C-alpha positions, 0 to 999 in steps of 0.5 A: 182727384176722383173727389174733384171729378165727382163734385164736377159732375155733380155741380154740372148736373145742378147746373142744368137742372136747377138753373135758377138755383132751385125749384119754386118754393110753392111746388104743391100740385104742379106736375103730372104722371104722379105715378112715377113717384110711388116707390114699389120695391120692398126693400126701398120703401121699408127704408123710407126710399133712403137708397140713393147709395144702395148699390148691386141691384136691378132695382137701382134702375128706379132710384139711381141707375148707377147703383147697378154698376156693381152688381155681383152676379151675371144676371139679376131679376126682380118683381114687385107688387104694391096694392096701392091705395083705392084699389089701384095696383102696381106691378114693376120689374127689372132685369140687369145682364153684367157684360163681362162681369162688368168689365164693360158696364151693366144693362138693364131693362125696367117696366112699370104697370099701373091697373086703375081698375074700372070705371063706369062712364056715363053722360047727362041724359033726360031720363028719370036717372038724369044719366045713361051708362056708356060702358067701362073706361079702363085708365092705366099707366105705364113705363118702360126703360133701358138703362146702362151703368159702369164703374169708371173705377173701384170707387166711382160709377155712373148711369143713366137710363132713358124711359117711354111714359104713357098715361091713358085715362081711357076713351070716354063718350063725350058729347060733340055737339047737342045731339051727338056724342063721340069717343076722345082718347085721353092718353098722352106720352113722352120720353124721359131721363134718369141719371146717377153717380156713385162714389165710394169714399175709401174712408171705411164704407162711406159712400156718396151718391146723387140722382136725378129722375124723371128729367123731361120736356114739358107735355100736354094732356087734355089741353093741359100743359104739365111738367113730370115729377123731376126729382133731385136726390143726394144721399150717403150711406155707411155701416154702423159697424165701422165705428166699432173696434171690432166688427160682428161676424157676419153681420152689417148695420146700414144706415142711409140718409137721403135728401130729396128736392122734387118739383111738386112737394116740398123739400124733405129728408129720408133716413133708412136702416138695414140690419142683415144677419149672416147674409140671410135675414134683414131687418128694415126701418125707416122714416121720411120727414115733412110727409102729411099722411105717412112717416115710419116704415118697416120691412124684412127680407129673407135671403136664401141663396138665389132667391131673395124675398122682401116685404115692407109696411108703410102705414097712413094716418087716414088712408089704407095701410100699403103692403109691398111685395118683392122677390129678386132672383140671380144666376 
């Protein structure tokens, strides 16, 4: 019965999001707010973000909110820093609270801030240079979300997040008439939603999951309408040692696979792996297929009781390589 219930919820969400049986085939560069698509968690990105079925961390709010329903501690906090391409900085964080040891679910708060740096504004002028400077422009973007997840049984959990998203390209000085200029606020905001489910099958450690992220109405920016980067994921994971007759003591080798259908890009598959030794050292790797600029990723983590430090590395073909850093605290 639980499998039937899981399948029914999955089909309902698919029906709501994909009324025509799927996104359009030609989907390149059709959405805005693309900063929501950049992965920032070091553990997740080291596994090529194949983490739809990874549970127990506040960072589930950024991938599948249902995952935080099985958080083991009372309070967990995680913070991440990603020095992104072109000197862009991403800062994300999340905190989750287990209510009566999960009896009434888990609530969480998350944030994301993007610093694009400063840009020198200019306007055309009849001088030797052909322009004059109008001051610095400081574009930025941020997201603030509130989440709730609950385990409906020892095998099935659901979760959701509502988030306020805003992007600002600053207030540049632009011509209003032939002789005057004025400043225009190039910014817009929208409310978006994430949903997710997890199902522990009962067959060894096999887990299925799905998530829908950035579900929102169409919004407007600088006289142009656009949609958010809606993303649908289905994933499964399992400890590879389950196939051995004898499990190595205090070791685990998690294999995770996600199928991703984004609104703004072609469908692709991500595969991730995580080897844990005595719950202290974690070695990770992943591969994202059908990507133009990157594919492989790797990383590691160190668990020192109540403090976990993670690192990931993603090499790009043309652009600068990306390093991500995360720290997680449990109370």
